[in-house]
SERO-4910 file (N, C-alpha, C, O; in steps of 0.05 Angstrom, whole numbers):
BEGIN
 pado doro    nc1    nc2    nc3   cac1   cac2   cac3    cc1    cc2    cc3    oc1    oc2    oc3
  Met    A     21    -28      1      3      2      6     18     25      2     36     27     19
  Ala    A     16     43    -13     31     69    -18     26     94      7      3     99     12
  Asn    A     43    104     17     38    128     31     24    150     19     33    163     -1
  Lys    A      4    155     28    -12    178     12     -2    206     29     -6    210     53
  Ile    A     13    223      9     17    250     20     -2    267      4     -6    266    -21
  Leu    A    -14    284     20    -31    305     14    -22    333     12    -17    345     33
  Val    A    -18    346    -13     -8    371    -16    -29    391    -24    -41    392    -46
  Ile    A    -33    412      1    -55    432     -6    -38    455     -7    -22    461     10
  Asp    A    -42    471    -32    -29    490    -41    -42    508    -66    -43    496    -88
  Asp    A    -52    533    -64    -65    542    -86    -48    542   -113    -60    544   -135
  Ser    A    -22    541   -111     -7    544   -132      5    514   -142     17    498   -129
  Leu    A     -2    513   -174      2    482   -180     29    480   -188     36    457   -194
  Ser    A     47    499   -188     76    494   -188     85    489   -158    105    475   -155
  Val    A     75    497   -141     83    483   -116     82    458   -109    101    444   -101
  Arg    A     52    449   -114     43    427   -117     64    411   -128     76    395   -114
  Lys    A     68    415   -155     88    397   -169    114    399   -158    127    378   -157
  Gln    A    125    422   -150    146    419   -140    155    404   -119    178    395   -118
  Val    A    134    399    -96    137    385    -79    137    356    -88    157    342    -81
  Gln    A    119    346   -101    121    318   -121    148    313   -125    160    294   -115
  Ala    A    160    332   -144    184    327   -157    204    324   -133    223    309   -137
  Met    A    202    336   -112    221    340    -95    220    309    -72    239    303    -57
  Leu    A    203    298    -75    194    276    -57    217    254    -64    227    256    -86
  Pro    A    225    231    -46    242    211    -54    226    192    -67    207    180    -57
  Lys    A    237    188    -92    234    160   -103    222    140    -88    235    129    -70
  Gly    A    192    133    -93    188    109    -71    155    102    -72    139    108    -90
  Asn    A    151     91    -53    122     82    -51    100    102    -42     85     97    -23
  Phe    A    100    127    -57     81    146    -52     60    150    -71     62    148    -95
  Gln    A     40    155    -58     14    163    -77     11    199    -71      7    203    -47
  Val    A     11    215    -82     14    244    -76    -13    256    -87    -16    259   -112
  Leu    A    -31    263    -70    -57    277    -70    -52    308    -75    -33    321    -65
  Glu    A    -70    317    -90    -69    348    -96    -98    355    -87   -118    341    -87
  Ala    A    -93    385    -77   -118    401    -65   -110    432    -74    -88    442    -70
  Lys    A   -130    443    -86   -122    472    -93   -127    489    -71   -115    510    -69
  Asp    A   -147    481    -51   -156    501    -28   -161    486     -6   -166    462     -8
  Gly    A   -160    497     18   -167    484     39   -194    471     42   -196    453     59
  Gln    A   -215    477     27   -236    465     26   -237    433     13   -249    412     21
  Glu    A   -220    438     -8   -218    409    -21   -198    391     -6   -200    366     -4
  Gly    A   -174    408      6   -156    391     22   -168    378     47   -157    358     56
  Leu    A   -189    388     57   -207    378     78   -224    351     74   -227    331     88
  Lys    A   -234    361     47   -252    338     36   -233    310     34   -240    288     41
  Leu    A   -209    318     23   -189    296     18   -181    285     38   -179    260     36
  Ile    A   -173    297     60   -163    284     86   -186    271     96   -178    252    108
  Asn    A   -210    272     98   -236    258    113   -238    236     91   -239    213     99
  Gln    A   -237    239     64   -241    216     47   -214    196     48   -219    172     51
  Glu    A   -192    202     46   -170    189     43   -149    179     59   -134    160     54
  Arg    A   -151    198     84   -134    193    111   -111    191    100   -103    168     98
  Pro    A    -94    211     89    -65    214     88    -52    202    106    -63    199    127
  Asn    A    -27    194    102     -2    192    120     16    218    127     33    217    145
  Leu    A     11    242    112     28    263    118      9    283     93      2    277     71
  Ile    A      6    307    109      0    333     98     18    359     98     28    371    118
  Met    A     21    365     72     34    390     69     16    416     60      8    419     37
  Leu    A     12    429     76     -8    451     83      6    481     75     24    490     89
  Asp    A     -6    496     48      2    520     52    -17    535     69    -40    529     72
  Phe    A     -4    556     80    -14    574    101    -34    594     89    -54    598    104
  Leu    A    -33    608     65    -45    629     53    -58    621     23    -47    622      1
  Met    A    -87    614     31    -97    601      7   -132    623      4   -144    635     22
  Pro    A   -139    619    -21   -168    627    -25   -188    607    -13   -181    584    -10
  Lys    A   -212    615     -6   -237    598      2   -234    590     26   -252    596     42
  Met    A   -212    574     36   -204    568     67   -176    562     65   -166    544     52
  Gly    A   -165    581     80   -139    579     86   -130    562    101   -145    546    111
  Gly    A    -97    560    105    -90    539    120    -90    539    149    -82    519    159
  Leu    A   -100    562    166   -107    569    192   -131    547    198   -131    530    216
  Glu    A   -152    551    179   -182    543    181   -175    509    179   -183    492    195
  Val    A   -159    503    156   -151    476    161   -136    468    187   -146    450    201
  Tyr    A   -118    477    192   -105    469    216   -126    467    242   -126    449    258
  Lys    A   -141    485    243   -161    489    266   -182    461    267   -191    450    287
  Gln    A   -184    456    244   -203    428    236   -188    404    244   -198    385    256
  Leu    A   -162    405    236   -142    384    244   -147    375    274   -157    355    284
  Gln    A   -135    401    285   -133    398    314   -158    387    327   -157    368    342
  Ser    A   -178    398    321   -209    392    336   -215    365    334   -235    359    348
  Lys    A   -203    344    321   -204    315    313   -185    301    323   -162    305    315
  Pro    A   -189    283    342   -161    272    358   -152    250    333   -128    245    332
  Glu    A   -172    238    313   -158    222    297   -144    235    273   -130    223    257
  Leu    A   -152    267    272   -136    281    252   -108    290    258    -90    293    241
  Gln    A   -106    295    287    -85    310    301    -61    292    293    -39    302    286
  Lys    A    -65    266    294    -40    244    289    -26    245    263     -3    237    260
  Ile    A    -37    255    247    -34    256    217     -8    281    220    -13    302    231
  Pro    A     18    274    208     44    292    206     36    318    193     16    315    180
  Leu    A     44    335    194     34    358    183     56    379    179     71    384    198
  Val    A     59    392    153     78    411    150     63    432    135     46    430    117
  Ile    A     75    455    149     58    481    140     83    498    122    104    506    131
  Met    A     75    501     99     90    516     79     82    544     78     58    548     73
  Ser    A    100    564     83     87    591     74    114    612     74    134    608     87
  Gly    A    110    634     56    130    651     52    136    670     75    157    682     78
  Arg    A    113    674     91    110    697    111    111    677    143     89    671    154
  Arg    A    134    671    155    134    659    180    125    672    200    114    659    218
  Glu    A    127    701    202    118    716    222     88    717    224     77    719    247
  Glu    A     72    715    199     45    711    207     29    685    213      6    683    221
  Val    A     49    662    206     42    638    219     46    641    250     28    632    265
  Ile    A     61    648    257     71    645    283     50    668    300     44    668    324
  Glu    A     43    682    286     21    706    298     -8    690    301    -24    696    319
  Lys    A    -12    673    284    -35    660    287    -33    636    300    -54    629    310
  Ile    A    -17    622    302     -9    597    314     14    601    335     38    594    332
  Pro    A      5    611    354     29    617    375     39    594    389     27    573    387
  Glu    A     60    596    404     69    579    421     53    564    436     31    574    439
  Pro    A     56    536    450     73    520    441     63    502    415     79    486    404
  Ala    A     39    505    407     34    492    380     54    493    357     60    473    344
  Phe    A     63    518    354     77    519    328    111    503    336    126    496    317
  Asn    A    115    501    351    135    482    348    135    456    359    155    441    357
  Lys    A    115    452    369    104    423    386     87    407    364     94    384    359
  Tyr    A     71    417    353     47    397    338     51    398    308     34    385    294
  Phe    A     69    410    296     72    409    261    100    421    256    113    432    274
  Glu    A    107    420    235    134    428    228    127    451    202    112    447    183
  Phe    A    143    474    206    147    491    184    167    494    169    190    490    176
  Ile    A    158    500    143    182    510    124    176    532    107    154    536     95
  Leu    A    198    548    106    198    574     96    194    571     65    214    561     53
  Lys    A    175    578     51    176    581     15    196    607     10    198    626     26
  Pro    A    210    603    -13    214    575    -29    233    562    -13    248    574      2
  Phe    A    232    538    -15    245    519     -1    261    497    -21    255    489    -44
  Glu    A    284    489     -5    299    469    -23    291    433    -14    279    425      7
  Gln    A    300    418    -33    292    387    -26    303    381      5    289    368     20
  Lys    A    323    390     12    337    381     37    315    395     57    314    384     79
  Asp    A    301    414     54    284    430     73    263    412     69    247    409     88
  Leu    A    259    401     50    224    389     52    233    365     68    221    357     88
  Ile    A    255    353     58    255    323     70    261    329    100    250    313    115
  Ala    A    274    345    111    280    351    140    255    361    150    254    359    175
  Gly    A    233    371    140    209    379    153    193    356    156    180    350    176
  Ile    A    196    342    135    175    320    132    181    293    160    163    281    173
  Gln    A    208    291    162    219    276    182    213    289    209    207    275    228
  Ser    A    217    318    211    207    325    238    179    325    241    170    323    264
  Ala    A    162    328    222    136    329    226    122    294    232    100    289    241
  Met    A    141    277    223    138    252    233    137    250    256    117    240    266
  Lys    A    159    258    270    173    258    297    152    272    314    143    259    333
  Lys    A    143    295    309    124    309    332     96    296    323     81    296    343
  Ser    A     86    286    302     60    275    307     52    246    325     30    238    328
  Lys    A     77    235    336     79    219    352     82    229    382     85    213    402
  Leu    A     83    249    383     84    262    412     54    262    427     34    263    413
  Pro    A     52    260    451     28    260    466     16    288    462     32    306    456
  Arg    A    -11    293    465    -24    318    465    -41    322    491    -53    303    502
  Glu    A    -41    342    498    -61    349    523    -87    344    509    -90    349    485
  Ala    A   -105    336    525   -134    332    517   -147    358    520   -146    367    543
  Pro    A   -161    373    501   -170    397    504   -194    400    527   -203    423    533
  Ala    A   -201    385    534   -223    385    559   -208    388    588   -216    401    607
  Lys    A   -183    371    586   -166    373    612   -158    399    615   -162    412    636
  Ala    A   -143    410    589   -137    436    593   -163    456    596   -156    477    607
  Ala    A   -181    457    591   -203    474    593   -214    475    619   -228    493    626
  Ala    A   -206    450    640   -220    443    662   -191    457    677   -197    473    695
  Ala    A   -168    455    674   -151    462    689   -149    496    690   -142    507    711
  Ala    A   -155    511    666   -156    538    663   -167    552    688   -153    566    703
  Pro    A   -195    547    692   -207    564    715   -192    562    741   -186    583    753
  Ala    A   -187    535    750   -173    527    776   -144    550    771   -135    560    792
  Ala    A   -135    556    752   -106    567    753   -113    595    752    -97    609    763
  Ala    A   -134    606    743   -143    637    738   -147    640    768   -132    656    780
  Ala    A   -165    628    781   -172    635    808   -150    633    830   -151    645    851
  Ala    A   -130    615    822   -109    616    844    -94    639    830    -80    646    849
  Ala    A    -88    656    810    -71    671    804    -89    701    813    -75    720    821
  Asp    A   -118    704    811   -129    721    823   -122    736    847   -118    760    847
  Gly    A   -120    719    867   -108    728    895    -78    742    893    -73    765    900
  Ala    A    -62    727    883    -35    737    879    -26    750    856     -2    756    853
  Gly    A    -49    756    836    -42    776    818    -55    801    817    -52    817    798
  Ala    A    -71    804    838    -84    835    842    -67    852    855    -73    875    853
  Ala    A    -42    848    871    -20    863    883     -4    874    858      4    897    852
  Asp    A     -4    853    845     20    855    816      4    874    795     14    895    788
  Ile    A    -19    868    788    -35    884    774    -33    915    784    -24    932    770
  Gln    A    -42    919    808    -39    950    820    -15    958    813    -12    977    798
  Ala    A      4    946    822     33    957    815     42    968    793     55    989    790
  Leu    A     33    945    770     35    952    740     23    973    727     33    985    707
  Lys    A     -7    978    743    -19   1000    737     -4   1027    750     -3   1048    737
  Gln    A      6   1023    774     16   1049    780     47   1056    757     52   1078    748
  Gln    A     62   1031    753     84   1040    735     76   1053    706     88   1071    695
  Ile    A     54   1039    695     46   1052    670     35   1081    674     41   1097    656
  Ala    A     20   1091    695     16   1116    702     44   1133    698     48   1149    680
  Lys    A     62   1124    719     83   1135    722     94   1142    690     98   1165    682
  Met    A     98   1120    676    109   1116    648     95   1140    626    106   1152    608
  Gln    A     68   1140    634     50   1158    621     61   1190    626     64   1208    609
  Gly    A     64   1190    647     65   1218    656     99   1228    643    106   1251    638
  Glu    A    113   1206    642    142   1216    632    139   1218    600    151   1235    588
  Ile    A    122   1201    586    117   1204    559    109   1233    551    120   1249    536
  Asp    A     86   1235    567     73   1268    565     92   1293    568     88   1315    558
  Ala    A    113   1286    584    134   1305    589    156   1308    568    169   1329    563
  Leu    A    156   1282    556    181   1284    535    165   1293    510    176   1306    493
  Lys    A    135   1285    506    121   1299    481    123   1331    485    123   1346    465
  Lys    A    124   1340    510    121   1368    512    147   1381    502    150   1399    486
  Gln    A    163   1368    516    196   1381    504    200   1380    476    208   1399    464
  Gln    A    192   1354    463    199   1348    436    184   1374    420    196   1384    401
  Ala    A    155   1385    430    142   1399    416    159   1428    423    163   1444    405
  Gln    A    167   1433    447    182   1458    448    209   1464    432    218   1486    427
  Ile    A    223   1434    424    251   1432    408    235   1440    378    242   1460    366
  Met    A    217   1426    370    207   1434    346    205   1456    342    214   1465    321
  Ala    A    191   1473    360    181   1505    359    207   1519    357    211   1535    338
  Phe    A    224   1514    376    250   1528    372    262   1523    345    268   1542    332
  Ile    A    265   1503    336    277   1496    309    262   1508    290    276   1521    275
  Lys    A    235   1509    286    219   1519    264    226   1551    267    227   1564    247
  Ser    A    229   1561    288    232   1594    294    260   1600    283    263   1620    271
  Lys    A    280   1584    287    314   1587    278    310   1583    246    325   1596    232
  Leu    A    292   1567    234    292   1568    202    284   1586    194    293   1592    172
  Lys    A    263   1601    205    251   1626    186    270   1646    179    263   1665    165
***
């Protein structure tokens, strides 16, 4: 039975590039041009690996990622997210998920980057994940414990902010005076 690799990317050239860079072997490469088509293939074919573009029309990589994370049976599929904008991916999928649950490769990439990304994604897919219900149950208890200890910290931070705002206002006033002086000398 061939290993199924699903490449979800709106660019035909990227889909073909990934296919050409894969080592020759027992692979069946499936292609999807957007997230909707990709999710349909994921549910029908249950691929052994997903290569996911982050920025796509109709349904982007972030929505596909969220759908994968919402179903335990899909979380186990190794995932490589591809994008030319690393910062945007980090902004939308913050730590620890960014480094823990999938591999990221920056476009454009070379074959060695692709192979290393796939190998890393395979390892990460085997790591245990915290159950969402367990994490959600722990959050209120942690928040309650932090409320008592954090109130004094919050008050201290508010005082620091007020002090810094006063300093900022004074600096703005000085800057306005300097600009007025410079303008008067330039006339």
